[in-house]
N, C-alpha and C positions, 0 to 999 in steps of 0.2 A: 476358552478364555473368549468375551464376547470381545466382536469388536469395535472397535476405539476409534471415533475421530477425532482430529486433527485438527486445527486452526494456525495458519500461519501468525506469526510476533506482530503485533502493531509496537511503530520506534518511543521507546521511551527521549523526554525531547531532551536535546544539549542547544548547546552555541558554539559558535565556533570566533577568535579574534582575530585572527588573522585572513588575508585574501590570497587567493590563491588565481591563475586561469587555465580554464580547460579548453577541450575540444567540441565542448554542446556550443549553440547558437540557438537561441530560443526561435519558437515557432511565436510570433507575434499576432499573428491573426490566423487562427481556425476557419474552416469552413461552416458557414452558419445555418446551409439550408441541406438538408437531408440527401448525403451521398446515391445515387441506383446502383445496384450491382447486377451484371449480366457476366451470363458462359458465354464462352467463346468456345468453340467446336472448330478447329482449320484442319480441313483433310484433302491429302493423303496427309500423313504424321510424318514430321519432319523438324530436328532444332527447333533451339530456341531462337537461336538467332537469324534462321529463314523465318520463321515465325514470327517475328519482330518485321522482318519485311513484308512479309506478304498483309501483318496488318495495316501497317503504316499506309503501304499502297491502298488497302480498301478504303482508310480512314480519307485521305486524300482523294482519291475517286469519288467518297459518298456521301460529302458533306449536305447536299441538300437532301435525300433518303433520313441523315443523322439529324435533322434539323439545325447544322450548325455546330451543333456539337464535335468538340475534340476530342474524345474518350482517352484515355489511358488504358495500357496492356501490360500486363506482369508477361506474355513470351508465354504462356501456356494456356490459360482457360479462363482467367478473373479480366475483366472490366469495369468501369468506373466511370462513372458519368456523373456531373452538375446539377445533372435534372434527367427527368425520364425522357428516353425518347420516343418517334410517335409511332413506334410499335412497342408489343411487347416481345415478339418474335420474329425472325425473321432470316432468309439464306441468301447469301452475296456471291459472284464467283472473280474472280480478283487471278489475272493473268503475271506474271515473271518469266521473262526469259532467262536459256541456259541455268536453270535451275540444279542442271545436275552436279553441274560442275561446283555447283556451292553447298551440295549438301554430302549424300556419297556415290558412290558406286553403282547402287538401283537404278535402273532411269525411272524419271518420276514423268507425269504428265505439267505441264507450262500452265494448267488451270486447274486452282485450289478453290473450293469454297469454303464457305463460311456460315456456319450457323450460327447467331446470336438469340439467346435467350433468355431475359429477366428471373432471376434468382427473385430480389427484394430487396428493402429499404434498409440502409443503415443513418442510424438518429445518432445526430453529433452529441446529442445533451446529456445522452449516456457517457461520456468518454470525460467530456466537461465535469461531471458528479464525481466520476473516478480520480481525475484527479485532481478534485478538491477534497478527494478523502470523504464522500458524501454518499459513495456507492462502490460497490465492488466489478471484479474488471469478467463480463461480463462475456457473450460470445458478440457480441453488438459492438463492444469498446475493441475484443480483440482486429473487430473486421475495421473498424475505423480507423485503428492503430494500422493494420495492414497495408489500408487504402492510399492514407498517409506517405509511407513510402513507396507506392507506388505510383502515386500522381508528382514525385518529386525526380523519380529515374526516369519516367517520360520520355525527355527530350534530351535529358544524356544519353540516353541507352539509344537514340538515330541515331548521332553523332559519332560515339567513340565504342570501342569494342567493351563489352559488360561484360559481367559475371555474378548472378543475383546483385548485392547492391555496391558491390565493385564496378567500376570503370577505369580505363584507363588509355592512357598518352604518350607516346612517342617522344616529345617535349621533354629535353635532360636524356633523353635515352644512353645506356653505355654497354659497349661492347661486351659480351661475355665467352668471346671468341668460338669456333668454328660456327659460323654464321647464325650464332641467337644473342639476343643484346635482354637489357633489364630497362620494362618499363616505367614508370611510373604511376601507381594506380593510386583511386582515393577512394576510398570507404561513405558512405552515407547509409546511416538508419534513422530513421522514429525514433522516440523512446517519450515515454510517459513518464515526468517526473513529477516536482509535486508542484501544485497547481499551473503547472502550464506543461506541453509538449517542447522537445526540443530535438535538434537534430544534432548527431552524432558525426561530425568530419575526421579521418583520421589518412593517414598511408598504407599503402597497400603496392607492393612492388611484386610483378610480376615476369616470366621469362618468356618470348616474343621471336620468331622464327625473321631475321633481318630482309626487308623488302628489298626486290630488285631481282638483276639477273641470275638465273640459276647456277651456269657457270663458276659465278660467283662465289658463292656457296660450296660448290661442289670443291672448288677449291681452299677457300675456310676450312671446310671439313675434315681435308687432307692436313691442314696445319701450312696453306702453299701461303704468299706473301700475295700472288694474283694468277687470275689461270694463264698466264705465260709463262710461269711453269709445270704448265701441263704440258708434259710432252713425250708422252706414253701413253700404252694401256693400262689402267688399271692393276692391281696386283689383286687374286681372289679376297684377301685382307681386308683392302683399300675397297671392292666391290664391297661386298659385306659391311661395310660400315656407313661408308653413302646411302643405300639401298637403305640400312635400318632409319636414317636420318630424314629421309626425305621422302618417307613412305607415308600417305593419306595428304600429303603435304600439294592442298589447292594452289597452281599457277594457270597462267595466260600463256597463248602464244604469241610471238613477236613478228615471226613471218610474213603476214599481211596486216598490215597496221591499216586495213579497210576493214577489216572484220576476223575482229581480234575474238577470241573463242576462250571459254576459262574449263578449267581441267582437274581431274584431282589424279593422283600418282598412283598407280597399283602396285609399280613395283620399275627394279631396271634390267635391262636385257641381258640376257649373257655375251650376244655378238657387240661390238662397236656397228656404230653407223656406214661403215663401208663395207660390212660383212654382211647390214639384212639386208635381203632378198625382199624384192615386191615385183610385183606383174603389174604392167601398166600396159593394156592392146594387144596384149600378147606377148610382150619380150618379156625379160628379167631384166631389172637393172637396180644395182645396191644404190641403198639409200642416200648417198652423198650424190648419186648423179642425180639422181632424182628431183633433190633441192636446186643444184646445178641450172635442169633443164626447165623445171617448172620455176623455179622463184625466184631462180636468178640470183643463187645465192651459193656463196662458195663457203661449204660447211671447214673451218678451222680447227676443229677438233675430232674428225673423222672417226680416230683411234678410241672414243669415250662410249663405251655406252648410251644408249638410248633411255627415255623414260615410257613405260607404257600405261598409255595412258583410259584405254578403253582396248576389249576383246582385237588381235591384232592391228592396236593405230599407235606408230611409237613416234617420239619427236626426239632429234638430237636436242643433248642437254641446252646447246648453245641458240635456240630459238623458244628457251624458255622463260618466262621469267615469273617469280615468284610474288604471290599476289600480297601486300602487305597485312596488317593488319592480321597476324595467325596466331594463335597461343601457341606456346610449346610444353606439352605436356608430358614427356618423358622425364624421367629422374635428373639433375645435372650430375657431372661429377663433381671429384672433387675442388677444383679450381674453381669452377664455376661456381658452385656453391659458396665460396668465401669469397668471390666477387659480386656474387649477389647480396651477400649477410653484409658488405662494407656497403654496397651499393642504397640498401632500404637500413642501413643501423646508424640514422640523425640524430646529432644534438638538440637539447629542447630548443633552442633558437631555432636552427635550421629549419627543422621539423613542424613548427610554431607557424615560420615564413612559408614554408610548404601548403599547410595543410588551407593559409589565406590565400596562395593561390590552386588549390584545389576550390576554394569556394569562388575566384573568380571567375573560373570556366565554370562550375556552374552555373552560373549568374544566376541566384534567383529572384533578384529583382525583376528583371525583364522576361523571366520563363512563365512564355504565355498559357501553360496549365495550371501553373498556382494562383495567376488572374481569374484564370476563367474559375478556379473554386473558390476564388475566396479569400488564397492566403499568400502568407508572408514573413518571411525569413529574416532576422537579422544579419545584420554583415560582420557581428562584433562576437569576441569569442567572450564566452560565461562569465563573468568574474563571479568564484563561490565562496563559501565561509568555508574556515578551514581553522584546525587547530595543529600543534606539535608538542606532543605527548615527552614527558619527561624518560628521561634514559634510564635504563637501571641500572644498577651494580649487581655484577659478576663474581664470583666465589670461589676463588682456588683453596688450594690447601694450605692450614694454617702457618706451614713450616716455607713460605715462600713468603721471597721480600716485599712481594707486592703482592700481598693475597685476597684484594679486595679491586675491582678494575672498572670505572666507568669509559664504557666506549667513548669516543671524539668521533662523530661524524658516522657511525654505524661502525667502525675499525678498528683494531685492537690488536697486541702483540703477546708472545709467550715470554718474553725475555724477564727474567725474573717471577716466573713464574711456574707452580708444579700441578699439575690435573688433581682432583681433589682427590681420587682415589686411582694410583697406579695400578694398573696388572703386575704379574709376576710374570716373566716370560724363561721357561726353563729347558725346553726340551721342542726345537725347531730347524730348520735346515735350507739352505737355499738349491732354485733350482733356478740355472741358468738355460734360458730357449736358445741357446747361441753355442758357438765352437769355441775352444778354448781360446783360437785363434784371434776366433773376434772380441771376443771378454776374456782375456785372462784369469783366472784365482787373483794372479795379487790386484788388480784392478777391484775387483768383487769384496775383496778385504779390507780394502782403503774404502769404499762406500760403505760396506757392514761398520766398520772403526766409527766412519763418522755418526750414523743411522743410530746406534748403538749409545754416543757417547748424549746425544739431542735425545735419547727417547733417558737415557739415567737423567737428565741437566732436566726434563718433564717431570721427574716423581717416578716414572716406571722403572721395574728391576729387573735387569738382563742377566739372572746370573748362567745363562750360555753365552761365553760373550766369543767363542769360536764355532759357528752352526756351521757343518758340512755342507761343502760345495757340490752339486749337482751338475752337471750341462745335458742337455735333451736338447735333441730333433724339432724344431718348430711346427714342422709336415710329420714328422713320426705317431708316434700312437700316446697322448697325453696321456690319457690316463694310467698306462704303466709308470708311465716318467713320473707321476705325480706319487704313486705307490709306494716307488722306487726311491722317491726322495721321504717319504713321511715314514720308512723301513731306518733311513739313515737317520732322522734326525734318533728313531725310538733306541736304536744302538747308541749311538754316540750318547743317549742321556739313559743309558742304563736301564732300559726298559719304561721308563716313566712313557706315558703316551702321549705323541705330539702335538702340541697347541695351534701351531702357526705352520706353513710356509712362504718363502719370501720368492715370488718367482719375477726374473727380469728378463720381460718380452724383448724381442728384439723390433717391431715398430709398432704401430697403433691401429692395425687391423685388427677387426672384431670377433674374426672364428675363430682363432687360439684363444684369446680372450675367455669366449661363449667357453669353450669346452675345458678350460681350467675350472668354470664355477662351477659348473654341471659335476664335473668328477669330483671335485672339494666336497660342495656341499650335501650332493644326494649319494653319493656311494662311498667315499672316505669320512666325511664328518670331519675335516679339520678346516680351520679357519685358513683363507687364504689373502699374501698381499701382492695384489700386482705393482710393479715399477717399470718402467721404460730406463732401456738400456743405456739411451741417451744422458740420462740422469748418472748415471750411478759413474760414467768419466767422470765426471766432474761435480760429485757432489756439492747443493747450494744447500744453507741450512735452513731458510724457509722450506726448503723441498721437503728435507727430512722433520722436517714438526708439522710437515700437513700427512707425511706419512704415520707418523706414532702418536697424530690423535686418532686417524683411524685403525691402527692396531689396535692401541689400548682398550676400545669400545665391543672389537673386539674380543676381546680376550674377557668382556667383563668387564673391565673398569669402568670408570668415570673421568668425564672430563672438566666439564663444570658444574654448576649450579646458580642459583640465582638465589641470594639474600631471599627470607622468607618473609617480609615485607612487603617482594615486590612480585611475590605469587601465594596473595594470604588467602585466592580463593583455593589454593591446595594444602596448604599452611594450616586452616582454621577444623579440614577432616580429611581423613583419608580421601583420595579424587587419583581419578585414573582418565587421565586423556587421551584419545583414542582418536585418530585419523585414515579414511575410508577411500584408496582409490582405484579404476578399473585402469590397469593397461591393455590398450586396444593396436591389435598388430598393424605396424606401418602396411603405406599403401605396395600394392604389388606382394602383400601374405595376408592376403586376406580367408587361407584356409586355416591361421593362425589361428590356434585355440584364445580365448578372452581371459585375461587374471584379475582375479578382486584380488588385493591383497588390502590389510586391516597393523594399522599397529599402536601398541598402548604400553601408553607407561608401567613400570613393575616397581617402582619406591615413590616414596611419599613427594620427592621433589624433581621429579620427571626428567630425571636425568639419565636415564636408561630404558632400553625398549626392547619389545620386544616382537615380529613380527609372527602373522598367522597369514595362509595364501591359501584360497583356492580358484579351480577351474571354472569360467562363467559360461553358462550359453551366449551364441553371439548377437551380439544387437541388444543383448539386456540390458538399459541402465539401472538394475535393482541385481542386487549382490544377495545373492539368490539363495548364499550356503552361511548368508551373516551371522545370524543367530550362535553355530556352531564355533563361527570364530568366535565370536564378542565370547561366547563361554569359554573356550579355548584361552584367553585373554583374563579377564575375573581371573579365573582361577591360575592362571602365570601369577598374578600381583597378589592375588594371598598365598603361595609358596614361596613367592621374593620373603617379603614384607611382613607377611603373619598376620593383614589385617584387610576386612574386607572393605570394595570401594563404599564409601557412601553418598558421590556424586559422581556423574560421568558426563564430561565435557566429548561431545562426537564432532569433530572435525571433518564433515563431505565433502570430499572435492569430487568439480568439476562436473555439477549434474546441473542442465539446461532447465531454464525459467520455466519451460512450457511443464516439465517432468517434477515442479520442486513438490509440489502435493501428493502428488500419487507413488513420490520414492520418501516422501517425509513419512505417511501412509505405514508401507510396506516394509520400509526400514527400521522408524522406529517402535513399530509393533514387534521383530526381529530382536531388539536389542529387550525389550521388557521380558521378551518369550524367554531369552538368556538366561536370565538375573532368576525370573522363577523356576526353571529346569534347576539352578543350584538348591533354589530354598524358596518354597511357598510364598511366605511372608518377604522373600529379599527383594525391597523396592527403593534402591537408586534412584538421588534427582537427575536427572539426565534434561544435560541441553543439547541440542543439534540447529548444528549450523552449517550453513553450503558456504564451499570456500571455491575462486572461479579463476584464474588468467585470465582465460582465452576470451578477452573483450577489447574494444578498441577506445579506453579514457584514457585519459591522458595528463598530468598537470602540469604549468607550467608556472615557475614562481614571479612574483612578480617585481617585491625587493629581494637588493642582492645580499644580504642579512637572513633569508629566508630560503637561500640556495647554499648548493656544498658544488665541492670543487668543480665539478662534471656540470655543474650550471643546473642538476635537478632538485626539486624541493628536497629539504633534508629528510633525513630519516625520523619515522615519526608521524611525519604530514597522515592525518585523517580526516577525511571531508566524510560528514555527515547529511549533509541539508542539500537544496538545490537542485543539484543532479539525480538524487536518493529516490527511491519509489515513494510514491506520492503518501504513504502512511505504514509500509511496514518495516521490519527493523532489517535496516542492514547501511552498511557506509564501506566506503572504497581507505584503504594502509595501505603507504608505502612504508615498508619494512626497514629497506635497505638503502644503502648507497651506491652510487649511481656510480657505473662501470664506465662503459659505453653507450652511445647513443641515450634514448630518453627511458627514462627508469619509466614502466609498466606496475602500477598499484596495484595488490590483490583485494580484489572486491568480496567482503563474505555477509552473507542475507542469515539471521538468527529467525527457522523453522519454528522452534518448540523448547522454551526454556520451564523448567520449573524449577531453577535456581536463584531464580528473582534478578539478574543480572539487570543493570542501568547500561547504555549506552556508554561509557565512562571507562564501567570496572573491564567490559567486555575488550572494549579496544586496549586500553593499557595492559590487560592477560595478555593479549592475544601477540602484542608488542614486544613484551617483555619476552615472549617463548621466543619469540625471533633471534633469541641473542644467544640460545644456550643448543644451536645445530651442531652437535658434533664435529662435523670433518672440517670444519675451518674457526677463524679465528675473526668472523666477523657476523652480523647482525643478516639475515636472509632475508628473503622475500614471499616465500611460506613461513605458515609455521608447522613447526618440527615434525609432531605427529603427522601429517600430511605428505611433508616431504619425505618423510620415512617411508612411508605407504607406497608411493613412487617409485623408488628407490627399488620397493623390496617388488612390488610388480614386475620393472624393468629385468630384475635378476631370474625370476620366474620365467619370464620369455628367453631367457640364454638357457634354459633347460630342456625349451621343448626346439630351439634351435640346430640341436644336434638331430630329432629328426625330421625335420627338412629339406636334408639333403638327400640330393635324390640317389645319392648312393646308399643311404641308408638303408640298413637289415629291417627298417619297419616298413620299408615299401612309401615311404612317404610320410607317412603318419605318423599327427601329434601325440605325443605319450605326457600325461600328467605324473610329474614326479616330485616326491615327497622331501623335503629337508627333512636331514637325517637329526634324529633326537638331541644330542648335544648340541648342536648348533641352533635350536631354536629359539632360545632362553638369551641369547646374546646376540648383539647388532653385527652379524655375517654380511648381511646387504650392504657396508656402508660401502 
């Protein structure tokens, strides 16, 4: 096939009748002169935070050589100036004292060499042309935007801890316990929009070590109120816990106020300060006595270990202070995560006020670097045009008392409604991973009775109302327990193949859940529904409703669909919706495989989906096996409803902007190849849309009538002007009702369109689809095909969880496992 080239779509014209505020601040003045770009090489190589310190010292000490210019620096290799320096290239030396304590364990010289070399000149005129839709995003434009980011970050990075475009302040910090605290952070980044540059400012919380006495931190790590409660030696477990927490922590000593030094902790000693022996002028004395004799300091905690800061250099914990402003990079425990989430989650009013606080800290008005480059930034949040899309009508079974519902504020319920296509459940069993004592059969039966009643009320047909109950050890052989429950179900149903195993779990731990899904999906081939034991003891109607919705689609049923006029694009001709996502491993599991998941609708009303999963090469943003995955789902669509899709609406999740064109060219080609591999002349029209949730755009309603109960903008709020791309077809859609905090809109960008969408048609269709997500009775934030692909990818990751266990028979290798054929056409991943 001849390689095609594709151009990213331009935007159709639309207008917005309401106004909302957004966390963008207009750059009212951009540099009028050319920006000069220099390469900076600092040796020896050190982390970015020290690079900045070296560079700032160099800039201060060499103003004459720099011609009075105050350059800006990205912390690695790029430097920008508002005019050319007196030299093309030059080397300098900078002295930084006590550098070793600031960086790593290895010894470094205190003299740093800085080599500066001119790379080129950035013409701002190219950026002006791009912003007004008269030019493309050239390399020159990209460098200009990058330079603006460095200019606005230079001053703040010298005064606050920073990471890329984020900076943090201890103001308003809250304790996460055990010597860790949450700091308020702020994000700032430059964005090209329609006719102007904008600065996006948002909140970003992060965990930091608490500064102050190290002995205080040790007490907190051990859960003690104060160091006064430290009255004995540490146990082996306590020693291990403290050492793990404080390793690589930067500290300063305090026993010599006139000559304080900085160090990095390597580890804890095994012996206490009173047991560590030193040789002083031929005599051996313990560390406790040494500090008494030399420094006239009586150690209060001689029974505690010391910190090792260099080879054979030990410091008692009580003579050390934790240097402030140190990020805590380790994983937070469950309680700390909850506290961090609560700290970071702010309702729209508080968030807007805190963003304004961040703007005041940034103080663009008095920023010497902005003034030098001739830049000015507005201190007011940008007010943008928006629209509120009409709410769609959802259809349930015609026998329902209320067969049609028009949600209010993105929410509704199943009262007086029956699912559009209720599944029949005739062979199933219950598997409780608890003892009879912890969860008696009678309690299980009461829960099952309530669940069956709910399922019947919502349109399912449960012909087996007394399923067999099995109990199993949660740390036993899960596979054998599931097979036993499967056999019990088949025996009770006179040989009918079991359709479902309902598993009751003792807690929220992920290990047991992962093993249940791996065995049921890839070995047995039966749908499973997991519930928490706490919910079975006092069954709540709404909880049973949510379980019912999941069970119905796992068994091949359909919960609801939209009336034809609200999915006209689908109703006109057979259309398949597809959602694609790549599931990446969590930090700490970098050797785990990457999974690509593709979900596609299998009927004309897009109320039921099938999934295809494939293993990805590590770090690839392209779905490498997309052609085969698309082919599989096109076949499933045809086998299910007897029609070939004439249109494909393809939603692709989470592609970075710099990869848009590359992903479009590779994946669109794969989709077309899949179609033509089925029939040479099979060429359905394709629309390719990228979907992003990882961004920092937020909206704030101006008028109360345009806000929901949580203070967020109403579901259906769409912004397609003012802060969007200068000319490409993109928009932000807030499709869900706010629960807690400030709602994040979803960003959509159309990369390719053969179906003739105008902005309103695609926005309305995407919004309407968010109302038929099978798991709940509320509008969701992502179009269902993408949401389902995300769930399918997460499920695939559970299959490899079994093989990453250190006791695995596979020796820790990850193994890709296929889902059983009998589950591939149902929504097992829900």
